[in-house]
N, C-alpha and C positions, 0 to 999 in steps of 0.2 A: 760353271765356266764365266772366265773375265768378259765382259762386254767388249767388243770394237767401238769405242765411242768416237763416234763422226758427227754430233750434232752440238759442237762447239760455239755457234752462232747463236743457239738457245741459251746454253749457259756452258761454263767450264768448271773443271774439278778445281779445289782449292789447292796452290802451291803448297807443299809441306814447309816451306819456308816462311810463307803468310801465315799459315796455321801456326806455326812456332812463334812468330811475332806478335798474336793477336792472344794467344792462350793466358798470358798473365793478366790480361784485363777483364777476363771471365773467372778468374780465380781471385788471387791476392790484390790486384790493383782495382779494385771496384768501387772505387770513389766517384762523385756525381765531378765532373770536369770543372763545372760551374760553381763549388763549393769554395769558400774562403779560406778553409783551412789548408795545411799543406798536404793532406792525404788526398784531397781532392786536386789541388794544385800539382801534383805530380802527376797526375793522368793529364792534367790539362796542357802541360808542357810536353808530351807525348801526340797532342792533337795536333801542337805547331808544328812538330816534326813532320806529323802526316801532311800537314796542308803543305809544307814547303816541298815535300816529296811530290805529290799530285802535280803543284804548279812547276816544278821542274821537268816534268813528263811532257807539258804543254806548251813551255817556252814562256809560262806567265809570272804574275806575282802572286806571292801567297794571300795577299789580302784579295785576290781577283777570284779567290776559290771558295765555293758555297756548298758544304756538304748537304746531300738528300737523302732519302731512302733507296733511289732507285733511278732508272733512266727517265722511265715517264713522270715521275716528278719532277726530274730536272725539264723534261720538255717543258711539262705545264707550267710549272715556275715561270721560265722564260716566256712563253707566249702571254700568259696571264700579265706578266710585268709590263710587257712591250703596249698590251693595249690599255692597260689600266694607267699607263704614265702617258699615254696620247688620248685622251679620253674622244677629240674631235674627229680621229682618223678611224676609219669602219672598214678599211678593206684589207685581207690578207693574201698574201700568194706562197701556194705550196704546190707539192707536186701528186700526181694519180700513185706514184708508188710509195708513198712515206710508210712509216711503221705505224700501226694503228695509235701509237700515244700521240701522235700530230693528228693524222687524219679523222680519228671520233673526236678530237678535241674542235677540229676547225668546223667539221659537220654540225656540234653542238653549239658552235658559235653562230653560226649561219642562222639558226633557230632564235636565235636572240638579237638578231638584227644586222649582223655582221655581213659583208660581202667575201665571197672567195673566189679566187683564181686557181684552177687546178692544172698546173703544166702538164702537158703530155711527154711522152718519152717516144723514142724511134724502137725498131726492131731489137737493137742492140741495149736497149734501156736508158738511151743517152739522153739529156735534154736538148732542146735546142734554144739556145742564148738569146736568139733575137726574139724567140717567143716570151722570154723573160724580160727582156727590155721594152718591148712594148706592152706588156700587162703592169708595169709598175706606173701607178697614179699618185696624182697629189695627196689622195688621201687613203695611201697606202701605208698602214701602220708598222708592218712587219713582214719579211719573207723569211719562211722556214724550209729549208730543203737541206734534206739528209746528208751526210759526208760520201756514204757508201751504203747501198741496199744489202740490207739483211738476209735477203732471200737469193740474189742472186750475185753479191759480192761487187757488183759493178760501182767505181768510184767515180764519182762525178768531180768536173774540175773547179774544185770550190775556191782557188785563188780566183778564177776570170769570174766565177759568180759572184763571189764577196765585192770583188773590184765593182761591177756592175752595180750592185744595190748601193754600196755606200758613195758610189759617183751620184747617186740620186740622192743620198741623205737620209736613206730608210734604214731602219733597223734590221738587222741580219740575225738568224739562230740556225744554228746546224744540230743535226742530232749525230755526233759523232761515236754513239755507243759502240759500233763494229770496227771503228778504225782505231781507237786510243789501243796501245800498244803493238799495233801490227804496222803501221805505217807512220813515219817521221811526223809531227805536227810543231808547227810554232805560231802561236797567235800572237806574237810580236811583230809578226810581218803578215801574216792573215787576218785581214780586217771583218771578223766577225764579232758581233757585240755578244752574243750568248753561244755556248758550245756545250751540249751534255755529253756525259758519260757514266759508264755502269759497270761497278765492281765486279761482278759475277759474269761480264763477259772476257776479264784479261787475270782470271785464277784467284780472284778474291771470292768472299762469300756474297751470297744473295743478301737483299737487304741495304744495300749502302751504294750510293753514287756521289755524283757531284756534277756542279754546275759553274762553268766559266763564266764569268760577267764582266766585260771588260771596264776598267777604273774610268769612271765619268760616264758611264751610262747610266740614263734614268732607271731605278729600279723601284718595283712595288712590292712587300711580300706577299707569296701564296698564302703560308701559313702566319698567322699571327699568336703572341702569346708572351712567351718570355723573352729574355733579351739575348738568347743564344745566337750564335752566328752573325755577332755585330746587330741583331735587331731583323736580320735578312731572312730567318728560318726558325722560326720556335720550336721548342721542343728539346728535352735532355739529349745531349748527344749520344750516340752509338759509338762509344769510346773503341770498343773491342774491332768494330767493323772498320773504324775510320783507320786505326792503325794499320789493320789490316790493306784497307786501299793505299794506303800510303806507301806499303811495302809492294804491293804488286805493281803499283806504278813505276816505283825502282827497279823491281825485278824485269818488268815488261821493256823499259827503256835498256838494259843490257841484253835482253833477250832478243830485241827487234831483228838482228840480221839474221839469227837463226830463223825466224816467223819469216823472212824474205827469200831464205835462201832452201835450207832443209826443209822446211814447210813446205813451202812452194814446190819443190822438187817432189815432195812424196803427193802432194796435191795432182800437178801432172802426171804422174806417172798411173796414178789410178783413174784420172780422166782417158787419157788416152788409152790406157787397157780397155776400159769399159766401152770406149767409143768403137775400137778395135774388134771387139768380141761380139757386139750385140749390135745388127743391123737396125737401121730406122731410130738412131738415138743423135742428139745433138745437145750442145752444150746452149744454156740460156743466157743471153747478154753478151757484153762486151768481151771478148778473152783477152783484150789486151789493155783494158785499164779496169781492173777488178783485184780484189784483196787476194794476198797470197794464199789464204787457208780455202778458200771457197770454190766449190764447181756446184751449178745446178745443171743438171743432165736430165733431158727429157727422153722418155723412152715410149714411142709411139704403141699405140693400140692396148696400153694396160691402165690399169688405176693405181694412182701412187700409194694409195693406203694398202691395197694388197701387196704391194712391194715391198711397204714398211712393216707389214707382219709378218711376211714369209723370211725377211732378213733378222728381223728379230727372234725366231727362231732359230737362227743361226750363230745369234749373238753379236749382230752387227745393227747399230744404232744410228739413223739418219734421221731427216725429216722431209715432210713435203712442201715445208715453208717455213712461215714464222710461227712459232709456239704460240703466239698470241693471236694468231687466227687459227690453229689446229682445232679439229672437229666440224668443220665446215665442208660440206660436201662439194660446197663450190669450187672452180679455178681459184688459183691466187691472183687478187686484185694487180698484183706485180705483174704477173704475165699475161692477164688480159690485156692490162695498158699497154705490154709490148707487141700485142697482136699475135701471141703464140697460138696456133691452132688448137683447138678443142681435142684432138686425137694425141697430140703431146703434152699440153698443159695437163691433162688429167694424171699424166704418167710422170710428172717431173718430182726429182729427188734431189734435196740438196746437201752435200756431204761438205762438212766442216769441220777440218782439222785442227790441231793444236802442236803445240813441241813437247807435248808427250805421246803424241803420236808414233808408231813406228812402220818399218818395213814391212814387218808380219802382219801388220793391221792392213795395209793395203793389199798383200798377197790373199788374205783371206775374203777382201771383197772381191778382187778378181777370180777367184777361184767359185764364189759362191753366187754371186748375183747373176752373172749371165745365163745361167739353168735357172734361175728364178724367174726372170725376162721370159726365156721361153717356153718356161712351165704355163705362165700366165695367158701368154699370147695365144696358147694351143684353146684355151677355154675363154678366150675373150670374146664378147659380142660384137667387137670391132674387127673387120676384116679388112686386108688392102681392097681399095676400091669404093669402100663402103662410107668414107669419109664426106662431107657436105662439099658440094663442087667449090673450088677455089681456094681450098685450103692448101696453104705451103707454109713449109716451116720458117719460123722466123728465129734466127739466132745471130750468134756473134762470129762464127765460122767464117 
């Protein structure tokens, strides 16, 4: 049975055109792009094109693009660079709903003598920009705020955020892993210093990412060794995957309107159908400012892990949150930060679609998931009236 794959915020399938573009670099074009001979040089020329393709998708200059192994490396590179280039500044600002690639690093840095401010979010998952303004200090080295949340899809007002930060002369990093290819980004007008992206979120293979570094931003390499990436990231270039990322970014730009229309319509039909069919269900987060492909739905009185297990038995693949935090029995740190009640948070499922999804996929979900929820509620240890006093839904409805 072919699975109905609705976990695209975790990873995406490789676009056939992307696979076709990268295959020659796994077979006959296997030269080292840094070699001086023509066999390696011809591969290097394809890397030049890929850099141009990635840059074009962001409104950047090609020399502002640094290839990495993944979004996590891109995030880490940006944060370490900002701190190492400003050794007299020991304060970092981030949010309570960041991806572990940022949160875990900032917590590690606190153990090494840095101070961190974690901005909260409201019930819709949105920031208080006045809290951001008040948090910036003279010794603030970096503000690191994600562009869109990977669990709820909530999009932060990055134009306003970056303007506030740059007004105070502080370096700005954003994890845009979930946004690239889904919403327009133009760093020529968006005043961020660093922007991270990851190939496997936009139909390129795993193991390739990129970091935008604004020209003129002080930079300190995260990985040292050879001269690759103009001395900014040592290590033999992953030529096949770099070519794939370039092609994926080019296709994402072409297909972005489909993401914002047809994919959004599929998401909306799935969401509306589940909310109508399942009582005591709600959407987590701001429904007016979110990614077009993402819906986080909370089902009261049930466990998300049980829902996922039974959905998988019907060929439906989704998640309870970030793949980088799966395996934990604790409710999502994102939903806790939003104040989602325990009885809803534990039953939250993230459906994330792509342009490869169809109406038939949504039909299957609407047919199979409501009976699954009803079945689980019949055996749930939680019942109406048993939740702790004061529990109220926190949602963007």
